[in-house]
N, C-alpha and C positions, 0 to 999 in steps of 0.2 A: 398683822391683819389676818383674821380668821374668816374663811368663807365656808359655809356649810349648806347643804341642801336639806331642807326640812320637809318631811312627808306631810302633805296637806290632806290628800284624799287617796284612798285605794278602792278600786272598783273591780268586782269579780265579773268577768265576761263569760258569756255562754257560747262563744265561738270555739271552733276546733283549734287546738294547738297545731301549728304547722310542723312541729317536730314529732310529737307522740300521738297526735290526733285525738287527745282527750278533750271532752267538753267541760270538764269540771275545774281545771286548774289555772286557766288564763286570767291574769290580773294586770290591770292598768294602774300605775301609780303616778300621781302628780306631786312634784316637789318644787318648792320655791326657795330661791337663794336668800340666805341670811348672812349678813356681814357683821362682824364684831371687831372693833378696834379699841384702843385705850381710851378714846374719846367718845365713841358712840356705838349704838347697836342699830342695825338697819335691816328692814325687810324690803327686798327689791321686787320689781314687777317681773323679773326673769323667772319663767316657769319651765321646768324640764319634765319630760315624761319617760317612764320606763315600762316595758311590758315583759312580764315573766310568766313562766308556767311553773306552778307549784308541784305538779305531778312529776315532770321530768327534770325540774330544777334548771331550766334553761332560759337565758334571756332571749327574747324574741325581737330581733332587729327589724327595722322597716323594710329591708330588702326581702324578708321572708313572709311579709304580711300578705294575706289573701285580700280579694276585693271586699269580702264581708268584714274582715277585721278593719280595713281602712274606713269603711262606712261607719262602723261603730266608733272608731277612734275620732273621726271628724265630728260625730254627734256629741261624744263626751267632751271634746275640746270646746264646742259651742256652749255646752251646759255648765262647764266648770267655771266657778267664780273664785279667782285667786284672792288671797288676803290683800288688803290695801297696803300700798307702799308706805312705809313709815320710818322715822328716824328718831331715836331717843338718845339724848345726850347724857353721858355719865357724869358723876360728880367731879372727876378730874378736869373735864372741860369747863365746868362752871367755876371751879377754883381758879383756873388760869385766866378766864375772862374777868372774874372779879378782881384778881390781883392786878391785871393790866389796867382796868379802870381806875383802881386806887392809885397806881403809879402815875397815870396820866393826870388825875386830879391833883396829886401832890406836886408834880412838876409845874402844872399850871398855877397852883397857889404860890409856889416859890417864885415863879416868874412875875406874878402880880405884886408880890411883896417887895421884890428888888426893883 
């Protein structure tokens, strides 16, 4: 089973970076969890966020956020629309289901004949 976080949206913020105090490089990234197995691919409702400064190349953790950054973060969280949760079955899944149905029908036909 493979789990990946896929970037859905990246937003440039005009707030000061708490590390280098630049107003040009702060970015907020929304990522959604994607799961892939042998039988299906699935997009979940789990959303993760990351904040980074591209000027000083530093991740900005919530403990370092200012009140202004928290207000912008709350606004962006309300405005963000994640992708719909979905599940797509792969061909291996359908082959196994079809084979199981054929076996059940064959067994039922043998029992009816005897």
